[in-house]
N, C-alpha and C positions, 0 to 999 in steps of 0.2 A: 428447540429453535437458540440459535446465538446470535446478537445483536449489535451492535458496534455502533459509534460514535466515533465520526474522523472528525478531521480540519483536510480540509483539501484546495487549495488556490483560494483561500481566502474565506473559504463559505464552510459550518457545521452539514453534516448529515448522518439520516441515522440509517445503518446496511445491515445487510443481511446475506451470507453466501449466496453468488447467481446475478447478485443487482448489478443493474445498469444504473451510470450516474452521466449528466452532461455540465460538464465542469467548461469554467474558460479554459484560453485554453495554454496546454503544459509543455513543457521546454524538450520532455524527451519525445526518444522516435517512438514511428506506431509501432505494435507488436512486446516494448521492453513490460518488464514487470517490475515493483520495486513497493516498496511496503513503509506501512506508516504506522505511526503508536497510537492505540487510540486514545479517547478520553473517556472516554464508560466503556465498559463490556455488560452485555449481559447472559449469561452461558447457565441455560438449565436452572434457569427460576434465580440465580444467585447475579446477585446485582454489585460490581466494583467501580468506583468513583474514580477517577486518578488524583492525582493534583502537583502539576494540572496535567498531567499523560498517564496511560498505566505505560510503566515500561516493562512487567510482563509478560504480554501479549503484542499481538500485530495484526493486519490486517494486511494480505498481500492483494494489491493490484495490477490490471495489463488496462493497456493502452490499448482499446481497439481501433480506433481511425482520428485521425484531425480532419475538421470540416469547418465549413459556413453556418451558422443559425440563420433560419426563419429570416425572412428579412421586414425589416420595424420603417414603417413610414412616418415623417416628421414632416407635418402640418403647417404652415403660417397664411394667417389672414389676419391684413387692416381692412375692414371696410370704409366704403367711401372713397378708397384712394386705387385700388385696381392693385391694389398688394395679393398675390397669390404665390407662396411658393414649394414646393416638394423635395426633397429628401429625403435618403433612406439610407439603411446602415443594416451591415450583415455581420455582427460575432463571429471571433470564432473562435470555436471551441474544441474537447475534446473529448469521444464519448468512453469512457473507461469501466470495465467490468473489474466490478470483488471474483476476486478467484476464491481469498479462500480467508477463516476469521483462524490463528492462529493463539492457544492461549496453553499457555506453558505455565505451571505452577514455579517451577526455579528461576523463570527469568529468561536473560538473554545470555548469550554467548559468555557474556563475562563473568556470572555466574559458576559457567563451569570451575574455574581456573585451569585453562589450556597454555598453554605455548603460546608468548603473542607472533611464532610464525605459522605454528597451523590457527591461531585464530583471526589472522591475515587470510591466509590461501580461502578460509571457509570465509569470511567476508566477501573476500573477492569474483569467490563462487558464486553471491548472491542469498549464501543461508545464514539467518539473522536469528534464529532459535533455536531450543533444543529444542523442540517439536518437530521440525523436520529432520534434524538428526536423528532423532528415535526412530524415521520411522522409514530410515537408508540401514542398506546391509552394508556389511564390510565391502565386498566387490561394489558399488553407488562409490562409495567411502572414496576407493585405491583412483577410480576414474577424474574427481575432482583433482587440477593441476595446483599442484605445493605439496598433498600429499601421497604422502607415502606408510610402508610397512608400521614405521615409527608412528607417526602422526596419527593413523588408524587405529593401534591398537592404542595409545593415550586417551584419543576420543570413546571409543570403546569404552575402556576402563571408567573413565569419568562421568561416562554416561548410567553406569550400572552402580556406579555410586549410590 
């Protein structure tokens, strides 16, 4: 089982794949997927601690929904003065699911030594780790906007090194 400690929305969370988190409202849209670099990673009994974060791993998160949390009531009372006030507040929150914890020994895309154009095309497509590239076929690489035959060949040769 793989666990990671991430920092999101001002708080730290211990997460594993499939976990759902309730965090302060995020500025991204519902349904969007984004990645975070973990602070600590436990994979197959091996603990990796970042200083301050682990650049060789990523946690992929998906925003499921934005909503309001349960109502919190605040009551004020002063004795012998007939002073009573009741107010309520509902915090804006986002529900986030941990899609995948990606561990790659080689690190991020920068460790491959790809050309700047190819690396930028991959980043725009949302691919930020070597592990994600290893799972893709040549046909899937060619479907990415900005990646042609030459770039796909470059990616495949760099991964196989």
